[in-house]
N, C-alpha and C positions, 0 to 999 in steps of 0.2 A: 445575540448580545452585542450591543454597541459599546465600544470602548471610546470614551471621550479623550481626545488628544489635544485639546485646546491649550493646555499648559506647556506643550512641547513646541508650539508654533514659533515662539520668539526666543527659545532657549536652546541653542545648539549644545549637544552633549548631554542633555537631560534625558531621562527615561521614565516610562510609565509601565509598571508591572501589570500582569494580567494572569488570571487563572479562570478557565471556563470548562464546564462539564456538559457534554452534548449527549443526547439520546439518539443514536443512529441505528436503532434496532430494525427500522424499516428499510435499511440499505440492502439492496439485493446485489450480490456479487457472485458471479459464476453459478447462478441458479439457486443459491442458498442465502441465508441471512446470518453471516458470521459474527455480527456485532450484537451481543446480548448484554454486554456490560457498558457502562458509560465510557465515553471517550473523553479523556482529560488532556487539556492543553495548558501548559504553563510556560511563561516567558516574559519578554518585555519588548516595548517599542522604544527605539532610540532615535533621537533627532541627530543625524549625521550630516552636517553642512546643508541643512534644510531639506534633507531627504529622510523620510521616516522608514526605518528598517525594523521589521518585526522578526525577532529570533526567539526560539523556544523548542519545546518538544511536544509531541502528541503521543499518548500511550493508551493502550487498552488491552484486553485479552480477547482473542478471537477463538470462536468455537466453530468447528466445521468437520468436513470429511476430506481426507486426502484424495486429490485428483488422480493419483496413480494406484494406490493400494486399497482405497476405501476405508482406511482406519480412521477412527475418531481422533480429532486433533484439537488440543487446547494449547494455545500459544500466546504468550505475552509479546506484544510488538511495541517498539518505540521508534518513531519516525522523527527526523529533524523537521522543524518548522521554521521556514525562512521566507519572507515575502517583503516586497517593496510596496509601500503605500503612497499613492500619488493623488493629488487634487484633480488633475486632468491629464489626458494623454498628450504628449509633446507633438506627435504626428499620428495620423490615422492611416498607416500604410497597409491595413488589412491583416497584419500578422498580430495575433494576440499572444502575449506572454502569460503563461499560466501562473507565474509567480508575481505578477503585478496586479494590485487591487486598487480600485478607486475609493477614495474617502467619500463618505456621505456627510458633507459639511466638514465638521471637525471630528467626526467619528469613524471608526473602523468597524466593519461588520465581522466580528470574530467568528460567528457561526459559519458564514460563507468561506472565510479563509481557512478555518480548521477542517471543514468538510472537504473542500477542494484539495487541500494538502493530504488529508487522510486517503482519499480515493486515488489520487495520483501516485501515492507512495506504496499502495498495496501491490503485492506480487500478482502477476497474471495467473499463476497457478497456486493453488493452496495445497502445500505438501507437508507431510508429517516430518520429513527431514530433507535436506537438500539433495542427497544422493539416493532417494527412494527408488527401489528397483521395480515397484509395481507388482502386478499380478501376471501369472503365466497365462498366455492367450489360449492355451488348450485346456488345462485342468483347473485354472483359477487359483492356484496356490499363491500365497503371498511370498514373493521371492526375497523379501527382507528377512524371512525366517530360514532361508536356505534354498538351495536349488531343488527343483522338482524332478520327478523321474521321467518326464516326457522326453522322447527321442526327437531330435531335430528332423525336419522334413528333408528328404533327399531331392536334390534337383533332378527332375525327370531326365535331363540330358546326360546326367552322370549315373543313372540307374544301372546301365550296362556295366560300368566299372565296378559298382558295388557287388554285382553278381560274380565278377572275376575274383574279388577278395574272398568270397565264400569258398571258392575251390581251393 
């Protein structure tokens, strides 16, 4: 969706509101497709001293599997949306700012801005909770439900000492 910003051009301090709904169900993240519901972005673009600043929020509900314990996870996420919109780059030093987007004439490509913000804001791991303990590497028990009955491995260098404790 292109957002027309022509009425902001000569009016410092003015704003243009926006609301966009994106279908990102094809987005593959961590081997799965966690976005099954529409991604909604709401906010406004403000002309601040002839610099267009986009502010808002991106929200959706993610569906997936915890990377540590394999539990099904359904979680609502809300990410801040902030970007600077420019007509052209001041200098081309080879470094790209992921939060700087070029205007297409007098229009901003909201689909590109929202998708980029959404992808860069997602956590690298999809967890059921921040302190997920995962699964026992021996028996496979979910350690979030309590400890398992597995005995820790004894360092072979200390096996002789363990035999002394038995006596």
